[in-house]
N, C-alpha and C positions, 0 to 999 in steps of 0.2 A: 536581492531578497532572498533567493536561495540559499546564498552563502550565510546570511543573517539568521535564517530559520535553521540552518544545519548546525550552526555553532551555539544556539540557545537551547536551553532545556525545553522539551516540548510543553510541559505544564506553564512555563513562563510565556511562551509564544501563544498559546491558548488564551491565558488571561489577557495579554495584550491585544490580540485580535478581537477578543470578545468586547473589549472596551472601545476599540476603534477598528471595525471590520474594513475600512477602506484598503488597507495594504493587502488584505486577503483578495479583495475584487480586483485590485490592480494588477496583482499577480496572475490570477487566473484569465484576465483579460489579455495579458502578455503571452502566457501560455497557449491560450487559444489560437492566437496569431501566429506564433512559432509552429505549432503543430501542423497548420496548414502547408508548410514546406517540407514535412518530413515524409519520407518514402515509406515508412511503416509507422503504424500507429499502436503503441504497447497494449493499450487495454483491448483493442480488437485481437491482438496476437493472444493474450491471455484468454480473451472470451472463447476462443476456438477450443481450448482445452475444457472449459467450464461448460460449454454447450453439449458435450459428450456426456455429461452428468447432470441433467436438468433436475434430478431429485436432490441434489446437494444444496445445502443453505450455505450462503456466502457471506463473509464478513469484508467489505471494501474498506480498507484502512487509508484515510487520507484520499476520499474519493472525488474530490474537487468539485466539478459540475456533475457529477453522478452519472457520467456516461456509461460506465460498465454495465449498470443495472439496466440501461435501454438496449443494451447489446444481448443480453441473454434473458432466458425465461425462468432462472433460479430465484428463490427467495433470497434478497439481498438486504443485508444490514449495512448502510452506508454511513460512514464516519468521516467527519472532518472538523477542523477548528471553527467553521462557520456552517450553519445548515442554510445553504441558499434558499431564497424565498420560493415557494411552490415545489419544492423537491423533498423527497422522503429522506433527508439526511439528519443524522443525529450529531449535535455539535458537541464535541468533546476532546480530550487530549487522547492521542491513540495509545497512549500507555496505560490507560484506565478506561476501557470502554464499558458501557452499562449492559453487559450481556452475562448470562450465567455460565459457569464452568461447563465445558464439554458440550458447547450448543451448536457449533458451526462445523460444516465438512471441509471449508475451505477458507482461507485468509489470503487476501491480496494486498500487496504493497506495490502499486504502480507509480513509480516515480515519486514516492511519498516517504521514503525513509530519510526523513529530515528531522534533526534535533541532535543534541550532544548525547542523548540517551537513548539511542536506537536499540541497544540491548534489551531495555524495558519493554520495546515493541515486540521482540521474540519471545520474551517471558509472558507477555500478555496474549500473543499468538497461541502459545502452547497451552495457556489456560483455558481459552475459549474453544479450542479445536477439540473435537471427538478424537479418540484413539484412531490412528492411521489416517487422521486429516491431513489435507495438503495445504502447503505454504507456497504462494507463487510471488515472485519478487521480480520486478524489472527496474532497472537502474541506468542511468546513462553511463556509456561505456567509459568516458573521460573520468567519472566519479568513482568507479569502482575496480577498473581493470588492475591498478597496480596494488590493489588490496583484496582481491578476490579470495586468496587462500585465508587470509585473517577473517574475512566476512564469513566464509564456509564454515570456518571452526567456531565462530561466535554463533552461528545459527544451530550447529550441531550441539553446542554446549547447553542449549535449552531443550534437548530431547528430540531433536529433528535429524533426519538422515537425508543427506542430499542425493536427490534422484537424478537431477539433469542440470547442468550449467552450459546454457547456449551462448556461445560467444561469436556465432557466424554474423550477427548484424554489425553493420557499420557503426551504428548510433547507440545500441543498447546491448545489456547483458541481462539474460533471463536465468532465474534460478528457480528450481523447483524442488521443494523438501516435503518429507512426510514426517509426521509426529509418530514417534515410536511407541 
């Protein structure tokens, strides 16, 4: 499913999952099981930085089970293809979220840069972030390590300055950028 979502345009995935959410639920059930075996949990690692700034408003793009919002005290706008029952999640395509321009202090993509149009995600992040707002990305090492330089240039092309790239994790790569 990860590959299927990564090669499809996010708008098409959103429409498909909206019509039949069983694929989304299956993906997140499997993801939850795999997470139990990980030595580090990416949303918890990102939450450590966000906890330092509880006044920040956060957009969690591709929030899945909305776990980040339970880890921090910040105001969180949580977005995913499916709004899981009982959660404060807005169902949408992450390339077009229902927020005003310059509305949030931080945007998080935690294992959620899926879609053939990820550049649209960076464009949308730039739109909704306040000046000097932060972008936090975590992706599997296997997925991005061979294209880290290209990914960094893509992020920068949308008005971000790379602040830190953390590559010391065995499983994940973390990128922090700031809107210029």
